[in-house]
N, C-alpha and C positions, 0 to 999 in steps of 0.2 A: 479371572473374577467378571463377570458379565453384570452390571450397573443397567439398570430400569431407571431412567431418571422423565421425570413430570418437570413439564416446564412453566406450568400456569397459562394464564391465559389473552394474556395483555402482549409486552415485547420482549424482547432479552435480558430488561432486570429483572422480568418477572422469579427468575429460577433462584432456590434458594442458595441459602453459602451455602452449604450442604455438600447438594448437586449442582455445586460451577468447582468447588474442590476438586471434588471427583472428577467431573468434563477434566481438567489441567494437570493431571497424573494419565487417563486414560490415551493409552498407544491410537486407539479406532476410536472413533466417535460418529455414531448413527443418526442420520435425524431422520423419524417416523415423518413420513411424508402423504399418509391418503387416507389418515383418521380425522384430522382438523391439521387449520390450518394458523400462522400467529397472525398479528398483524404489522409484522416486521417480516420481510424475506433472510435465507438462507445468510448474504452474503454480511446482514447490520449479527445476525446471532454469530457470527465466524467473526466479525470485530471484536463482539463484547467477550464470548469466550475465550480466546484467541488460539485458535483449534480451529484447521478444516475441518470440516461436512460433509460426511458422504452420504449424499440420497439416500434412503431407500424409501421404496415406490411397493406400493402392492406385491408386484412380480419376484422385486428382490427379496421381500421375505418371504413371500409362498416357495419359491423356488433357490433361496441360496441360503435360509435361515441355516441350514449345517457348518455353511462355508463359513458364518458371522461366529458361529457359538463353537466352534472350533476355533478359530482363533483367538476367543477367547479362553482356551483353555495356554494356550503360551501368556499372555499378555493382560494386563485388564482395556474390555474392551463396552462403553458406552451406549447402550440405543434411546436415546429422544425422542419423547411425545408430548405430544401439545396436553392440554391441560392435566391431567392425574395418569399413568400407566396404566393402570386397572378401568378406566373410562373402555374402553375398547378388548372383546374377547381376543382378536386375534393377540395380544401381547401376553395373555392368559397361557395361549398355544405356545405361545416362545420359550417360555418359563419352564413344560414342559416337557418343550424337545432338551429344551437346555440340561433336566434333571435327570434324565433319560441317558445322556451323550457324560456326565460324570462331573459339567461345566454346576464352578459354586455361584451363584448369583445372586444379588441383594436389589432393592425396590428402596429407592427414593421419592417418600410422595408430595403432590400439588395441590393447587387448587383446582376444581374440575367445574366443565357446564353442570354436573349433578348438584353441589350446591354451590354454585353460587348463587343460580336462578334465586336465590334466596334474595338476592337484591331490588327486587320488583316488590317484596314489602311480602310475598303468600309465603309461606312457614314449613321449613322442609320435609319437618315430620306430616304434613295432612297432602305428602302426594303419593300416587299408587305409581303401579307400575307404567314404565319409561318406555314408551312408544320410538318407531324409527315414519319417517315418511318418505318414502321414493318418489323420486320421478316414473310420472305417468307415462308408456308408451301408446301407437295406438291399436296396439294388441294387447299391451297385461298393464291390466287396472287395479291394482291388488286392494283390497279392502278389511284387512285381517287387523290392520292397526285402528279399526275406527270403532271394532266391537271390544279391546284394550280397552278406548278410551271409555265405553258405554261402560263397563264395567266399572272403573275409576268412576266414574259420576254417580252410578247408584249407591256405591259404599262415601260416598263426601270427597271421593277423593280427587286433588287437581293430578291432570297427566301432565308432563314433558315431553314437549314432541320435538327430537332430534330433527334435523331435515338434510335432504340428502346432500350428499358429496358425491361429482362426478369430476376424476381427478387421471388422466392417463388409461382413459373409455375409448377402446376401439369400437366402432361400429358392428355392425353382423355383416357387412359386405365384406368391407377389411379381413373382420374375424375370420369369414368362409374362404375367401382365398390368401390367410397367411399374409398379410399384411401388416408389419407393424405401423401402422399408419395409424396417428391418437385422434379424437375428439377435442376440441379447446374447454378445459374445467368449464364446468355447470357446478354454482353451488346456487339451491331452492331458498327459494328468498319466504318470509312469514306469506307475501302475499301469493304468490303460489299457494303454500300448504292449505290456506284457508280458502282456496277455489274448488280446489282437490276433495275437504272437508265438504264443503256447500253441496259439488258434485254426488259425494255418497249422503249424503241428506235427501238432495232429490230420489237418488236411485232404491233407497230404505222405503220411499215414501208408495213408489210407484208400486213397490211392493207391498204395500196395505200396512207398512209400521209407522208408529210416528216416533220418531229418533227421541234417545235419549240427550241429545247434542240437537242445537238449531241454530238458525241463524240470531237469534237475542243471547245465546250462552256467551256468558263473561271470560276474555279469552286474555291475554297477556303476549305480543309479541316482542324481541328482545333480537341484538344486536351489536356484536361484538363486546358482547360479554367481558370484563376485566381490565377491555383499553379504555383508554383515556377519552374516545368520540361515544363511547356506551349510549348507545339508543332504548329506551325502552317504554311504550305504549299498551296502554289498557284498551278495550273497548267491549262492541261486541265480534263474533266471528266476520256478522257480515262486513263490520268497517276495517278489521283485520284484513280484509282484500286491499284496500285502496291505502292503507296506514305507510306512511316510504320513512324506512328506518337504513335504508343507503347501502352503505358494499357489504358483505358476506365478513361474519358467521353470521348469520341467523337460528333462533330459537321462536317455537310460540307452544303458550303453554295452555288448557284449558282446565276451567277452572271446574270444582268440584262445588264444596258447599263451602260458604267466605265469612267465616267472622269477621265480626262488628270491626278489629282491629286492622284483618285483612283490609277489608274495604276502605278502612283509611286509607293506608296507603300504597292502594290500586288509588286512589282519587289521581294521588300527585301525581302520575304519570295518563291520566285520563285521556284517550282523543274527544271525548264529550261528557262533561261529567254527570247530568242530567242521568246517566244510563242509573250511575251511581247510586243517586237522589231515590228516583223506583225502585232499586230493587232493598 
């Protein structure tokens, strides 16, 4: 059997009782290590679970998935995912491969950033399409995420922006030379995401548009959601460029139409409460 097990968002103790029982019975336990991170390291998980973990980076999952799955024909194999197993499309692909190979599977769910963002006081049913904001480079500055945020805003919906994670990435130079030398891990901050959003706004204005999202749009920055040192800050998009939220992982919400109850909740985390008094 292949088990896909959600680990939740905080530390080793966020796993469900059911998930922990399954891990203890599995012969091989993989820890997916590229779509998200926990606030604790692999060693802390191994100590709490009482099992050795095999780190599965993007390369492992994409190139050796069949090996992982063939093991699951012979014994119980667990694939651990930070948050919920279906928080990333990669894991749907793993299930499709499993079915193709005749491997039975079971999913054990847990909390995900997609529902835990309710901690800031915005109602989950008022969220539209989730977007990803990637790190820009000198030659690649995609803006497609902004169009989705705009569409959500026009429909009165909030947008959860998942911020880029670069783990075990190669530089173009090393990639071209075939050298397996990896860049240091990078995690996009709320500040960086807000700066990129402001740059898109400026670009749109230069093209003669008046964007739906502006410097004064109310946003929410979140860091380490589910952890003991979780941080939340609400304010304008401009304020998000300087708010200090500390270590990763960060997420950003661009709000749509705010209900009075949502406004009252956001005031609890306001950088400047006068922003909400005016709205």
